[in-house]
Structures are given as C-alpha cells and as structure tokens.
SELUM-93242 format. One record per residue (C-alpha): residue number from 1; chain; x, y, z. Coordinates in Angstrom, 3 decimals. Layout:
REC  gukol  marpa         X         Y         Z
REC    NUM      A         X         Y         Z
...
This chain:
REC  gukol  marpa         X         Y         Z
REC      1      A     0.000     0.000     0.000
REC      2      A     1.398     3.435    -0.938
REC      3      A     2.469     5.595     1.996
REC      4      A     0.924     8.983     2.692
REC      5      A     2.703    12.144     3.712
REC      6      A     1.313    14.447     6.385
REC      7      A    -0.935    16.181     3.891
REC      8      A    -2.722    12.881     3.309
REC      9      A    -1.546    12.548    -0.271
REC     10      A    -0.264     9.244    -1.619
REC     11      A     3.340     9.196    -2.679
REC     12      A     4.172     7.919    -6.151
REC     13      A     2.737     8.095    -9.602
REC     14      A    -1.022     8.555    -9.950
REC     15      A    -2.707     6.984   -12.947
REC     16      A    -5.934     8.592   -14.165
REC     17      A    -8.594     6.058   -15.152
REC     18      A   -11.089     7.171   -17.828
REC     19      A   -14.745     7.145   -16.827
REC     20      A   -18.125     8.864   -16.781
REC     21      A   -20.548     9.870   -14.054
REC     22      A   -23.564    12.073   -13.410
REC     23      A   -23.036    15.122   -11.235
REC     24      A   -25.919    16.953    -9.524
REC     25      A   -26.235    20.072    -7.409
REC     26      A   -29.211    20.908    -5.258
REC     27      A   -29.342    24.580    -4.363
REC     28      A   -32.373    23.868    -2.190
REC     29      A   -34.562    25.640    -4.733
REC     30      A   -33.665    23.675    -7.876
REC     31      A   -31.767    20.554    -8.927
REC     32      A   -29.110    20.885   -11.656
REC     33      A   -27.542    17.898   -13.385
REC     34      A   -24.859    17.238   -16.009
REC     35      A   -22.898    14.395   -17.577
REC     36      A   -19.148    14.461   -16.854
REC     37      A   -16.473    12.269   -18.332
REC     38      A   -12.935    11.820   -19.523
REC     39      A   -11.514     9.329   -22.026
REC     40      A    -8.049     8.071   -22.866
REC     41      A    -7.687    10.595   -25.670
REC     42      A   -10.335    13.159   -24.736
REC     43      A   -10.054    15.944   -22.188
REC     44      A   -12.301    16.327   -19.142
REC     45      A   -15.693    17.727   -20.126
REC     46      A   -19.016    18.471   -18.463
REC     47      A   -22.125    18.692   -20.603
REC     48      A   -24.386    21.732   -20.467
REC     49      A   -26.393    21.320   -17.235
REC     50      A   -30.148    20.880   -17.148
REC     51      A   -32.460    21.867   -14.290
REC     52      A   -35.608    20.751   -12.503
REC     53      A   -37.554    22.914   -10.044
REC     54      A   -39.782    20.090    -8.766
REC     55      A   -39.890    20.240    -4.925
REC     56      A   -40.022    16.448    -4.598
REC     57      A   -36.561    14.834    -4.719
REC     58      A   -37.681    11.773    -6.676
REC     59      A   -39.533    13.813    -9.288
REC     60      A   -36.646    16.290    -9.627
REC     61      A   -34.088    13.526   -10.228
REC     62      A   -36.391    11.912   -12.797
REC     63      A   -36.889    15.171   -14.706
REC     64      A   -33.134    15.886   -14.807
REC     65      A   -32.395    12.355   -16.062
REC     66      A   -35.025    12.651   -18.799
REC     67      A   -33.508    15.928   -20.023
REC     68      A   -29.980    14.506   -19.924
REC     69      A   -30.991    11.414   -21.924
REC     70      A   -32.607    13.636   -24.529
REC     71      A   -29.452    15.766   -24.836
REC     72      A   -26.904    12.935   -24.636
REC     73      A   -28.688    10.602   -27.030
REC     74      A   -27.026     7.580   -25.441
REC     75      A   -27.095     5.493   -22.306
REC     76      A   -26.186     7.373   -19.125
REC     77      A   -23.832     6.049   -16.430
REC     78      A   -25.308     4.623   -13.221
REC     79      A   -22.964     6.391   -10.791
REC     80      A   -23.789     9.870    -9.454
REC     81      A   -22.477    12.453    -7.008
REC     82      A   -24.395    15.287    -5.354
REC     83      A   -23.426    18.803    -4.249
REC     84      A   -25.734    20.282    -1.644
REC     85      A   -25.751    23.091     0.973
REC     86      A   -27.367    20.619     3.383
REC     87      A   -23.817    19.367     4.066
REC     88      A   -21.799    21.510     6.490
REC     89      A   -17.992    21.759     6.199
REC     90      A   -15.334    23.337     8.393
REC     91      A   -11.600    23.102     9.118
REC     92      A   -11.006    21.189    12.345
REC     93      A    -7.924    20.795    14.514
REC     94      A    -7.701    17.225    15.761
REC     95      A    -4.987    15.394    17.728
REC     96      A    -4.684    12.797    14.945
REC     97      A    -1.517    12.500    12.873
REC     98      A    -2.494    11.799     9.215
REC     99      A     0.321     9.256     9.018
REC    100      A    -1.133     7.450    12.054
REC    101      A    -4.910     7.615    11.478
REC    102      A    -7.471     6.265    13.889
REC    103      A   -10.146     3.723    13.014
REC    104      A   -13.088     4.834    10.904
REC    105      A   -15.445     4.736    13.903
REC    106      A   -13.072     6.820    16.039
REC    107      A   -12.509     9.408    13.328
REC    108      A   -16.245     9.607    12.620
REC    109      A   -17.019    10.254    16.285
REC    110      A   -14.316    12.930    16.631
REC    111      A   -15.402    14.757    13.473
REC    112      A   -19.093    14.523    14.422
REC    113      A   -18.377    16.008    17.861
REC    114      A   -16.455    18.955    16.366
REC    115      A   -18.987    19.591    13.569
REC    116      A   -22.225    19.549    15.530
REC    117      A   -22.266    23.283    16.231
REC    118      A   -21.331    24.196    12.650
REC    119      A   -24.020    21.862    11.358
REC    120      A   -26.699    23.545    13.446
REC    121      A   -25.759    26.951    11.989
REC    122      A   -25.684    25.499     8.478
REC    123      A   -29.138    23.994     8.945
REC    124      A   -30.449    27.462     9.805
REC    125      A   -30.010    28.694     6.221
REC    126      A   -33.299    26.986     5.364
REC    127      A   -36.285    29.157     6.109
REC    128      A   -39.595    30.087     4.541
REC    129      A   -38.095    33.332     3.278
REC    130      A   -34.994    31.705     1.781
REC    131      A   -37.041    29.130    -0.119
REC    132      A   -39.592    31.686    -1.390
REC    133      A   -36.721    33.921    -2.569
REC    134      A   -34.781    31.033    -4.104
REC    135      A   -37.774    29.736    -6.047
REC    136      A   -38.544    33.230    -7.345
REC    137      A   -41.854    33.768    -5.545
REC    138      A   -40.688    36.956    -3.794
REC    139      A   -37.950    39.554    -4.382
REC    140      A   -35.123    40.440    -2.030
REC    141      A   -36.881    43.707    -1.179
REC    142      A   -40.153    41.926    -0.328
REC    143      A   -38.291    39.532     1.930
REC    144      A   -36.470    42.357     3.672
REC    145      A   -39.749    44.180     4.323
REC    146      A   -41.571    41.033     5.451
REC    147      A   -38.829    40.055     7.870
REC    148      A   -38.534    43.434     9.552
REC    149      A   -36.651    45.803     7.243
REC    150      A   -33.066    47.036     7.356
REC    151      A   -31.215    46.319    10.607
REC    152      A   -33.831    43.914    11.867
REC    153      A   -33.082    40.352    12.897
REC    154      A   -34.498    37.863    10.379
REC    155      A   -37.494    35.993    11.724
REC    156      A   -37.456    32.278    12.517
REC    157      A   -37.773    30.013     9.521
REC    158      A   -41.090    28.581    10.735
REC    159      A   -42.730    31.980    11.379
REC    160      A   -46.338    31.753    10.224
REC    161      A   -48.298    34.408     8.469
REC    162      A   -45.282    36.553     7.507
REC    163      A   -45.732    35.968     3.763
REC    164      A   -49.441    35.088     3.679
REC    165      A   -50.334    38.396     2.106
REC    166      A   -47.510    38.341    -0.417
REC    167      A   -47.619    34.870    -2.035
REC    168      A   -50.345    32.367    -2.799
REC    169      A   -51.257    29.611    -0.363
REC    170      A   -50.083    26.933    -2.781
REC    171      A   -46.636    28.520    -2.911
REC    172      A   -46.437    28.690     0.873
REC    173      A   -47.427    25.032     1.213
REC    174      A   -44.884    24.045    -1.446
REC    175      A   -42.061    25.808     0.423
REC    176      A   -43.148    24.419     3.792
REC    177      A   -43.105    20.891     2.308
REC    178      A   -39.655    21.503     0.819
REC    179      A   -38.456    22.903     4.168
REC    180      A   -39.325    19.591     5.865
REC    181      A   -37.350    17.644     3.255
REC    182      A   -34.252    19.839     3.552
REC    183      A   -34.028    19.851     7.345
REC    184      A   -33.461    17.052     9.796
REC    185      A   -34.650    16.574    13.321
REC    186      A   -32.414    13.665    14.346
REC    187      A   -28.914    13.715    15.800
REC    188      A   -27.535    11.201    13.309
REC    189      A   -24.799    13.308    11.698
REC    190      A   -22.957    11.408     8.950
REC    191      A   -19.407    12.682     8.465
REC    192      A   -16.482    12.705     6.070
REC    193      A   -12.939    14.066     6.465
REC    194      A    -9.675    14.739     4.689
REC    195      A    -6.291    15.812     5.992
REC    196      A    -5.024    19.326     5.283
REC    197      A    -2.000    19.082     7.580
REC    198      A     1.208    20.699     6.324
REC    199      A     4.610    19.066     6.558
REC    200      A     5.660    21.293     9.443
REC    201      A     2.606    20.689    11.643
REC    202      A     3.321    18.862    14.881
REC    203      A    -0.199    18.828    16.314
REC    204      A    -3.024    19.355    16.646
REC    205      A    -3.358    18.619    12.938
REC    206      A    -5.628    20.340    10.418
REC    207      A    -8.484    18.278     8.959
REC    208      A   -11.285    19.293     6.613
REC    209      A   -14.478    17.799     8.012
REC    210      A   -17.974    17.607     6.551
REC    211      A   -21.310    16.347     7.823
REC    212      A   -24.914    15.889     6.723
REC    213      A   -28.028    14.750     8.522
REC    214      A   -28.739    11.044     8.183
REC    215      A   -32.397    11.648     7.220
REC    216      A   -31.519    14.076     4.417
REC    217      A   -28.810    11.762     3.117
REC    218      A   -31.251     8.829     3.080
REC    219      A   -33.875    10.889     1.191
REC    220      A   -31.404    11.784    -1.548
REC    221      A   -29.993     8.238    -1.804
REC    222      A   -33.529     6.849    -2.103
REC    223      A   -34.457     9.407    -4.793
REC    224      A   -31.502     8.337    -6.939
REC    225      A   -32.051     4.640    -6.217
REC    226      A   -35.619     4.792    -7.504
REC    227      A   -34.272     5.807   -10.900
REC    228      A   -31.639     3.066   -11.002
REC    229      A   -28.730     5.300    -9.988
REC    230      A   -26.168     4.738    -7.260
REC    231      A   -25.410     7.930    -5.346
REC    232      A   -21.760     7.522    -4.345
REC    233      A   -20.698    10.795    -2.684
REC    234      A   -22.151    14.000    -1.274
REC    235      A   -20.074    17.215    -1.441
REC    236      A   -20.684    20.412     0.576
REC    237      A   -21.789    23.251    -1.674
REC    238      A   -19.376    25.850    -0.311
REC    239      A   -15.810    24.774    -1.117
REC    240      A   -16.356    22.394    -4.019
REC    241      A   -14.999    25.014    -6.435
REC    242      A   -11.642    24.831    -4.581
REC    243      A   -10.630    21.880    -6.796
REC    244      A   -10.105    24.382    -9.654
REC    245      A    -7.209    25.845    -7.632
REC    246      A    -5.434    22.554    -6.968
REC    247      A    -2.534    23.490    -9.237
REC    248      A    -1.904    26.893    -7.605
REC    249      A     1.467    26.903    -5.800
REC    250      A     1.318    30.342    -4.197
REC    251      A    -1.070    31.683    -1.584
REC    252      A    -4.648    32.275    -2.776
REC    253      A    -8.081    33.233    -1.475
REC    254      A   -11.403    32.111    -2.927
REC    255      A   -14.516    34.172    -2.190
REC    256      A   -17.515    31.953    -2.937
REC    257      A   -20.913    33.671    -2.730
REC    258      A   -24.229    31.817    -2.621
REC    259      A   -27.724    32.695    -1.488
REC    260      A   -27.948    32.924     2.293
REC    261      A   -24.154    32.573     2.853
REC    262      A   -20.661    33.014     1.454
REC    263      A   -17.340    31.360     2.202
REC    264      A   -13.750    32.670     2.409
REC    265      A   -11.196    29.973     1.622
REC    266      A    -7.421    30.379     1.889
REC    267      A    -4.925    27.874     0.519
REC    268      A    -1.286    27.340    -0.400
REC    269      A     0.603    24.500    -2.040
REC    270      A    -2.524    22.415    -2.643
REC    271      A    -3.697    22.605     0.989
REC    272      A    -6.531    24.546     2.583
REC    273      A    -5.151    26.767     5.360
REC    274      A    -8.242    28.624     6.622
REC    275      A   -12.010    28.692     6.091
REC    276      A   -14.606    31.228     7.215
REC    277      A   -18.365    31.039     6.571
REC    278      A   -20.593    34.108     6.772
REC    279      A   -24.374    34.537     6.634
REC    280      A   -26.047    36.952     4.208
REC    281      A   -28.827    39.006     5.826
REC    282      A   -32.094    38.504     3.953
REC    283      A   -30.466    36.087     1.505
REC    284      A   -28.326    38.205    -0.824
REC    285      A   -24.725    39.231    -0.152
REC    286      A   -23.819    42.882     0.178
REC    287      A   -20.572    43.652    -1.795
REC    288      A   -19.220    45.935     0.925
REC    289      A   -19.877    43.346     3.623
REC    290      A   -18.176    40.629     1.526
REC    291      A   -15.128    42.854     0.934
REC    292      A   -14.892    43.740     4.623
REC    293      A   -15.095    40.090     5.662
REC    294      A   -12.439    39.178     3.099
REC    295      A   -10.178    41.937     4.428
REC    296      A   -10.622    40.631     7.956
REC    297      A    -9.436    37.131     7.024
REC    298      A    -6.763    38.143     4.466
REC    299      A    -3.399    36.441     5.071
REC    300      A    -0.053    38.165     4.412
REC    301      A     1.048    35.508     1.901
REC    302      A    -2.129    35.749    -0.209
REC    303      A    -1.030    36.442    -3.786
REC    304      A    -4.231    35.867    -5.784
REC    305      A    -7.916    36.483    -5.051
REC    306      A   -10.641    34.612    -6.936
REC    307      A   -14.410    35.131    -6.922
REC    308      A   -17.298    32.748    -7.587
REC    309      A   -20.635    34.526    -7.346
REC    310      A   -24.001    35.019    -9.090
REC    311      A   -23.678    36.971   -12.335
REC    312      A   -25.426    40.082   -11.004
REC    313      A   -23.029    40.343    -8.049
REC    314      A   -19.719    39.644    -9.837
REC    315      A   -18.914    43.203   -10.963
REC    316      A   -19.805    45.044    -7.694
REC    317      A   -18.052    42.460    -5.489
REC    318      A   -14.907    42.509    -7.673
REC    319      A   -14.833    46.296    -7.423
REC    320      A   -15.317    46.226    -3.645
REC    321      A   -12.618    43.558    -3.217
REC    322      A   -10.154    45.519    -5.335
REC    323      A   -10.629    48.638    -3.202
REC    324      A   -10.604    46.948     0.220
REC    325      A    -7.904    44.303    -0.307
REC    326      A    -5.499    46.385    -2.393
REC    327      A    -5.198    43.332    -4.621
REC    328      A    -6.695    42.639    -8.010
REC    329      A    -9.453    40.025    -7.824
REC    330      A   -10.399    37.777   -10.761
REC    331      A   -13.433    35.660   -11.572
REC    332      A   -12.819    31.948   -11.094
REC    333      A   -13.321    29.978   -14.300
REC    334      A   -13.434    26.248   -14.914
REC    335      A   -12.220    24.156   -17.844
REC    336      A   -14.545    23.971   -20.834
REC    337      A   -17.404    26.079   -19.455
REC    338      A   -20.443    25.727   -21.748
REC    339      A   -21.442    29.112   -23.124
REC    340      A   -24.771    30.520   -22.018
REC    341      A   -27.349    28.075   -20.757
REC    342      A   -29.631    28.163   -17.744
REC    343      A   -26.994    27.170   -15.191
REC    344      A   -25.556    29.967   -12.996
REC    345      A   -21.747    30.198   -13.194
REC    346      A   -21.220    29.407    -9.502
REC    347      A   -23.289    26.213    -9.857
REC    348      A   -21.348    25.175   -12.953
REC    349      A   -18.050    25.613   -11.076
REC    350      A   -19.327    23.336    -8.293
REC    351      A   -20.518    20.706   -10.764
REC    352      A   -17.149    20.713   -12.523
REC    353      A   -15.204    20.697    -9.260
REC    354      A   -17.091    17.709    -7.833
REC    355      A   -16.808    15.807   -11.131
REC    356      A   -13.041    16.426   -11.372
REC    357      A   -12.553    15.123    -7.850
REC    358      A   -14.833    12.093    -8.263
REC    359      A   -13.097    11.116   -11.537
REC    360      A    -9.664    11.354    -9.928
REC    361      A    -8.486    14.343   -11.992
REC    362      A    -7.175    16.173    -8.935
REC    363      A    -5.496    14.967    -5.712
REC    364      A    -7.898    13.301    -3.232
REC    365      A    -7.079    15.732    -0.409
REC    366      A    -8.280    18.772    -2.414
REC    367      A   -11.950    18.296    -1.415
REC    368      A   -13.888    16.718     1.413
REC    369      A   -16.881    14.469     0.755
REC    370      A   -19.314    12.175     2.555
REC    371      A   -20.340     8.635     1.676
REC    372      A   -23.866     8.834     0.322
REC    373      A   -24.883     5.355     1.487
REC    374      A   -24.139     3.323     4.588
REC    375      A   -22.018     0.276     3.712
REC    376      A   -24.006    -2.946     4.148
REC    377      A   -23.191    -4.978     7.296
REC    378      A   -20.983    -8.056     6.959
REC    379      A   -22.856   -11.197     5.924
REC    380      A   -21.941   -12.950     9.138
REC    381      A   -23.854   -10.256    11.097
REC    382      A   -27.065   -10.516     9.041
REC    383      A   -29.240   -13.364    10.376
REC    384      A   -31.523   -13.244     7.334
REC    385      A   -28.645   -14.461     5.198
REC    386      A   -27.867   -17.528     7.376
REC    387      A   -30.030   -20.028     5.405
REC    388      A   -28.660   -18.761     2.144
REC    389      A   -25.151   -18.925     3.540
REC    390      A   -25.750   -22.585     4.485
REC    391      A   -26.971   -23.381     0.970
REC    392      A   -24.052   -21.447    -0.456
REC    393      A   -21.559   -23.337     1.718
REC    394      A   -23.072   -26.663     0.621
REC    395      A   -22.943   -25.658    -3.028
REC    396      A   -19.371   -24.466    -2.594
REC    397      A   -18.456   -27.803    -0.976
REC    398      A   -20.053   -29.801    -3.829
REC    399      A   -18.501   -27.619    -6.479
REC    400      A   -15.184   -27.677    -4.636
REC    401      A   -15.179   -31.480    -4.415
REC    402      A   -16.087   -31.766    -8.093
REC    403      A   -13.408   -29.293    -8.960
REC    404      A   -10.854   -31.150    -6.813
REC    405      A   -11.589   -34.472    -8.519
REC    406      A   -11.444   -32.818   -11.920
REC    407      A    -8.242   -31.088   -10.941
REC    408      A    -6.612   -34.337    -9.738
REC    409      A    -7.648   -36.151   -12.920
REC    410      A    -6.344   -33.372   -15.084
REC    411      A    -3.143   -33.228   -13.042
REC    412      A    -2.543   -36.995   -13.398
REC    413      A    -3.232   -36.771   -17.125
REC    414      A    -0.782   -33.921   -17.417
REC    415      A     1.829   -35.902   -15.482
REC    416      A     1.333   -38.919   -17.780
REC    417      A     1.693   -36.847   -20.913
REC    418      A     4.644   -35.064   -19.347
REC    419      A     6.357   -38.435   -18.627
REC    420      A     5.675   -39.628   -22.179
REC    421      A     7.040   -36.394   -23.500
REC    422      A    10.068   -36.651   -21.237
REC    423      A    10.858   -40.199   -22.500
REC    424      A    10.374   -39.116   -26.085
REC    425      A    12.631   -36.169   -25.476
REC    426      A    15.332   -38.380   -23.940
REC    427      A    15.171   -40.774   -26.915
REC    428      A    15.464   -37.826   -29.243
REC    429      A    18.452   -36.562   -27.252
REC    430      A    20.157   -39.997   -27.450
REC    431      A    19.631   -40.143   -31.214
REC    432      A    20.960   -36.668   -31.602
REC    433      A    23.961   -37.537   -29.396
REC    434      A    24.737   -40.610   -31.561
REC    435      A    24.464   -38.509   -34.700
REC    436      A    26.768   -35.947   -33.160
REC    437      A    29.287   -38.678   -32.225
REC    438      A    29.268   -40.130   -35.750
REC    439      A    29.642   -36.724   -37.234
REC    440      A    32.570   -36.015   -34.876
REC    441      A    34.306   -39.218   -35.934
REC    442      A    33.800   -38.380   -39.602
REC    443      A    35.144   -34.891   -39.072
REC    444      A    38.094   -36.283   -37.102
REC    445      A    38.921   -38.659   -39.973
REC    446      A    38.665   -35.833   -42.478
REC    447      A    40.889   -33.714   -40.243
REC    448      A    43.535   -36.494   -40.170
REC    449      A    43.427   -36.738   -43.935
REC    450      A    43.751   -32.989   -44.257
REC    451      A    46.699   -32.982   -41.847
REC    452      A    48.489   -35.734   -43.872
REC    453      A    47.780   -33.844   -47.061
REC    454      A    49.123   -30.668   -45.458
REC    455      A    52.317   -32.462   -44.378
REC    456      A    52.847   -33.774   -47.897
REC    457      A    52.277   -30.294   -49.298
REC    458      A    54.737   -28.927   -46.753
REC    459      A    57.316   -31.572   -47.754
REC    460      A    56.921   -30.748   -51.434
REC    461      A    57.149   -27.041   -50.645
REC    462      A    60.393   -27.654   -48.753
REC    463      A    61.745   -29.633   -51.717
REC    464      A    60.747   -26.800   -54.009
REC    465      A    62.240   -24.113   -51.768
REC    466      A    65.351   -25.907   -50.529
REC    467      A    66.279   -28.273   -53.383
REC    468      A    64.901   -27.295   -56.750
REC    469      A    65.155   -23.552   -56.353
REC    470      A    68.533   -23.940   -54.638
REC    471      A    69.876   -26.069   -57.456
REC    472      A    68.460   -23.665   -60.023
REC    473      A    70.798   -21.069   -58.589
REC    474      A    73.675   -23.441   -57.575
REC    475      A    74.486   -25.164   -60.900
REC    476      A    74.751   -21.937   -62.940
REC    477      A    76.791   -20.473   -60.097
REC    478      A    79.249   -23.402   -60.099
REC    479      A    79.624   -23.139   -63.860
REC    480      A    80.191   -19.403   -63.575
REC    481      A    82.849   -19.984   -60.875
REC    482      A    84.608   -22.529   -63.178
REC    483      A    84.551   -20.063   -66.020
REC    484      A    86.131   -17.383   -63.844
REC    485      A    88.855   -19.700   -62.569
REC    486      A    89.941   -21.364   -65.853
REC    487      A    92.917   -19.909   -67.836
REC    488      A    94.378   -20.329   -71.298
REC    489      A    96.554   -23.296   -70.282
REC    490      A    93.697   -25.316   -68.730
REC    491      A    91.015   -27.308   -70.533
REC    492      A    87.984   -28.800   -68.739
REC    493      A    86.712   -32.066   -70.149
REC    494      A    84.071   -33.163   -67.587
REC    495      A    81.844   -31.590   -64.938
REC    496      A    79.384   -33.848   -63.158
REC    497      A    77.598   -34.014   -59.826
REC    498      A    78.431   -36.810   -57.476
REC    499      A    75.879   -39.570   -56.957
REC    500      A    75.380   -38.711   -53.258
REC    501      A    74.669   -35.083   -54.091
REC    502      A    77.432   -33.895   -51.794
REC    503      A    79.654   -32.249   -54.442
REC    504      A    80.933   -32.166   -58.001
REC    505      A    83.666   -34.042   -59.904
REC    506      A    85.889   -32.290   -62.502
REC    507      A    88.281   -33.700   -65.132
REC    508      A    90.595   -31.575   -67.226
REC    509      A    94.057   -31.011   -68.624
REC    510      A    96.699   -28.377   -67.880
REC    511      A    99.598   -27.566   -70.104
REC    512      A   101.879   -27.154   -67.145
REC    513      A   101.635   -27.993   -63.459
REC    514      A   101.742   -24.328   -62.339
REC    515      A    98.809   -23.557   -64.574
REC    516      A    96.868   -26.397   -62.903
REC    517      A    97.834   -25.184   -59.458
REC    518      A    96.772   -21.641   -60.352
REC    519      A    93.406   -22.948   -61.628
REC    520      A    92.795   -24.805   -58.368
REC    521      A    93.755   -21.767   -56.284
REC    522      A    91.474   -19.412   -58.243
REC    523      A    88.716   -22.010   -58.208
REC    524      A    88.669   -21.972   -54.394
REC    525      A    88.179   -18.188   -54.532
REC    526      A    85.385   -18.218   -57.120
REC    527      A    83.577   -21.060   -55.331
REC    528      A    83.547   -19.265   -51.973
REC    529      A    80.250   -17.386   -52.606
REC    530      A    78.565   -20.718   -53.307
REC    531      A    79.958   -22.302   -50.164
REC    532      A    81.975   -24.899   -52.085
REC    533      A    85.741   -25.664   -52.125
REC    534      A    88.253   -28.004   -53.665
REC    535      A    88.215   -31.078   -51.469
REC    536      A    90.700   -33.305   -53.288
REC    537      A    92.956   -32.917   -56.362
REC    538      A    95.001   -35.320   -58.475
REC    539      A    97.537   -33.854   -60.849
REC    540      A    99.506   -36.439   -62.925
REC    541      A   101.486   -36.233   -66.115
REC    542      A    99.622   -37.288   -69.197
REC    543      A    97.936   -36.341   -72.448
REC    544      A    94.570   -34.800   -72.625
REC    545      A    91.938   -35.034   -75.361
REC    546      A    94.170   -32.804   -77.501
REC    547      A    96.975   -35.451   -77.356
REC    548      A    99.420   -32.904   -76.066
REC    549      A   101.701   -33.663   -73.178
REC    550      A   100.769   -31.933   -69.969
REC    551      A    99.138   -32.784   -66.673
REC    552      A    95.787   -34.536   -66.224
REC    553      A    93.526   -32.879   -63.568
REC    554      A    91.027   -34.705   -61.344
REC    555      A    89.305   -32.470   -58.850
REC    556      A    86.562   -33.162   -56.282
REC    557      A    84.507   -30.168   -55.140
REC    558      A    82.893   -30.451   -51.704
REC    559      A    80.642   -28.245   -49.584
REC    560      A    82.169   -26.042   -46.963
REC    561      A    81.400   -26.628   -43.266
REC    562      A    79.147   -23.534   -43.213
REC    563      A    77.097   -24.829   -46.131
REC    564      A    76.776   -28.267   -44.524
REC    565      A    75.477   -26.673   -41.267
REC    566      A    73.049   -24.515   -43.212
REC    567      A    71.610   -27.522   -45.019
REC    568      A    71.216   -29.399   -41.749
REC    569      A    69.295   -26.536   -40.074
REC    570      A    67.413   -24.963   -42.993
REC    571      A    66.949   -27.407   -45.864
REC    572      A    65.409   -30.661   -44.854
C-alpha cells in the first residue's frame, strides 16, 4: 500500500482512469444535473447542465435524467455524485496525525463532535423566506420588508403568516413541504474528512471535516435509487470550487458567494489553510460586507484572489474587493465552461469541481466528501442471510469437491503426458547424441586426412624451396665460378655431380703444373660465394683429349662446413 505524507496525499505516480458519471447540485430551490467524463484521448468535459424545479426529490431527479438522456442521445452512467448546501464543512484541529490515522469509527465520532455546532448553523439557512426567494416567488426587497426591514433580525424560519399576504397559499405550502425535506430533526450526523496538515505541523493537525443529517442523506440516496442510480458521494456546496485551484502553488483566497451565505477559503501549495463562513442578511450578499469580511481574514502571503458569485453580483463584489484588499481580484473559471445556458456560473463551477474530484483528476485531499450510502453490514452479522449462507456453503463444498476431482484427474493426465514427452525427449536426445558422435568421428577422420595432405604439401614445398630452387641457382653459379677460374693453359673435359649429391667431380688437362695449381687456387676463390671448395685434387702427367703432353687434372669439389650446417638446419 502506498504511503501517505502528512498532507494525506499518496506518494508515487497517480494513474488517471477514464470514466463517466452524473453530477448533480441541489441549491435547495432547484436541482441541476450534467454528464461528466474523460476518455483516454479526450479531455475532461461536463455537458451543459439541465435543471428541474420540482420540490419532490424523486420527481426532480427523474426530470433531470429525462432531459440529460434527450441531450446525450445515449445510455447514461449509473454512478452519481451530489453537491448540496445541506452538508456543512469546516476546518477542524484534531490530535490525529495523518500518518497514524485512527479507526473509521473513532474518526467519525471525533469529526461529528467537532462539527455539531457548525451543522446547526448550516441547517439554519433553510427558512420560509430563503425558499420563497430562491424559487422566485418573492424579491429580495419583499423579503427584507416582510422580515422586519433594514437592521432587523431575520425571523425564525417557521414563522407563520409573515408571507401570507404576499404569495399564494399553494406557494407557501410548497415551500413548507420543501423545508421539511431539507431539514433534519435527528442527531444522526454522517461525516467525512480529509487531511489538510502541512509538513511542518506537529499537532493538533488540520483536517477538513464535513457532515450531513442522516435523514436528508437517506432521502437523496432513495431518490436516486428509484431511478436506477447509485449515489456515491455528497459534497458540501461551499468549497467544491476549490478543486479548480489545486494546481496553484502560491497563496490564494477564494470568495464563494451563494444565497444565504458566502465562504472565504485560503490555501497554499494544494492545501486549505483557513475557512470562514458568513451569513447573508435577507439572503443576498452585500458587496461591501463581503469585501470587509475578506479583508478581515486576508493572510499576508495571499497572492491571488478569486471570486465565484451570481452573475449580477460579480462586478460590484470585484470592485469592492479591489478597493478593500489592495489586490486585483479575478473571476474563477473552470475548464470547458459551456457558453450561455440556464446554469448559474457558480453552480457550474461546483458541478465541474465535484466531477473532477470524483473522476480522480485532482489529488484526493483537495476536497472533502461524505459517503452517500451506509455500507451494508458483513454477511456474518445478518441473520436473514444464514439459510442462504448454508446453501451457499453446501454448493461451494459440492462444487469444490467436483473441482478437486477434476483437478486431480487433469493433473494426473498432465503428469502422464509429461512423462511420455520426457521419454520421447530423452530418446530424441540420445539419437541426436549418436548422430553428433558419428559426425565427430567423420570430421576427425577428415581432419587427419587434411593434416596428412598438409604435411605432404609442406614436404613438397620444402623440396621446391630448398632443393629445386637452390639447385636452379647453384648449378649456374658453379659453372660461372669454373669459367672465372679457368685460364688459357687449362682445358675442362668433364663436370658432373656426385651420386650422393654432396659435391661435383671435374676432369681436365693443364699444359703445365703451375697452370693447374693456379686454376685450383682461383677455383677456391670463385667457389667461396657458393659455399663450395676443392676437397681433393690429383695432378699427374699425361695427355689430354688434344693429345698434347701436360698434366691430367682430377678435382673433387665439396661443400664447406658452413654450407653443410646450413643444409642441416634450414633445408630438410
């Protein structure tokens, strides 16, 4: 589970899931509704709201749904959220660390205890005069005169006969009936909460709490249920527009004006830092009074001032705020506001704000909300479900046993096929191993043949390099050395190589012995470059092939010691 910091926000990446829902706002005098949604590729959008003025909750929800179906032209979602002034909200200071929350029952009791007084004051906004004014049966001036004029204390909401001479009896009865639906007489306050604690808070910690009467909540949930809708959450009317300021990093103030009351909200860094609610005498806010109240709560770090108010009051309140706060105030706008239409701008901002929060398009801590329906009790606590639980347990046991037998059979079958496959695989591996062995032997034999062939090629190359090429150079060299050594008194008759290849044999004739000796001496010099020398010489008197007396030469040429060593080490 992702951890939360002291502001109550989850750490880590947040993934937005596309979806659609219906968002409603009850002003107490009318019910507005719109279709909100966001897709994977489409931006957040809220359809143009429709309205019903039926005083009965069930009828009003039905009329809004019929209008939405006609406009949408397709099937509507079954999930809905509701914004209503019947829910009271206030900042509370509780000794509960957001990182160490209490149980749901403990938190609910603590919030209910702190909210009771605020809820009583919030419940007082409903009166005969407020409903007659909101439904358009009287004007603000008529209400002021009927309730005592300027400076007078407004009369109790149940005061009889105050408006009998101004409006028709049917209108009075309609508002009295609506007054009973909007108020609650029980002490069952249903609560919701969200942490607004900053990182530096050490306690008590700031929480945004909200509450609504159990009877009123049940009436709204039943009205939606009768039309096949599931009412998921209820949002307080004042403060829902704060979600439009979730991305503001500096200090800001939101002045939100509604009939009967207005709220002053301060925030910074995505957290709500202060909240003040004020009543409007005789229903409508006075611009000077709003500006004075805003000045009284203004914080030093407030950088921006925003206003959400009825269209007729926007210009005078902005002017009054600019003069009193010495700061420029701007009208709060939402994303994709439909142009025109019957929906007041402050209602549209609330509808968009609640939809953005319910669809997860802003951090959860930005708004506070209340569960619209009590979670059903656990099955083990509901005696009416015991017989069905017994039948269910029996069915589960039968199905479980059947599943177990089927599972065991399937498992044994899988094991059998796995064993067959394993044996087949091993046989295949043995065959492949034998093929690999035979192939290795064949390759080894071919390698031996290639090695023998390479040795033979190497031997022939050595013969070519060390014998043939050597002799190609040696024989002409020997003949050249003989030519250089011979003189005019020497005749060579025979030059041949010895049978063992270790030298040459020469026969010749010299006219005189000194000429033969000179030939032998010069021959040793001319043979030196070829690493040969005269090994043995025979010089005897006799006639050569010219039949002239002289000396017969027999000479054996042998390799020098250097040449013999070179042949032993280099030419094999």
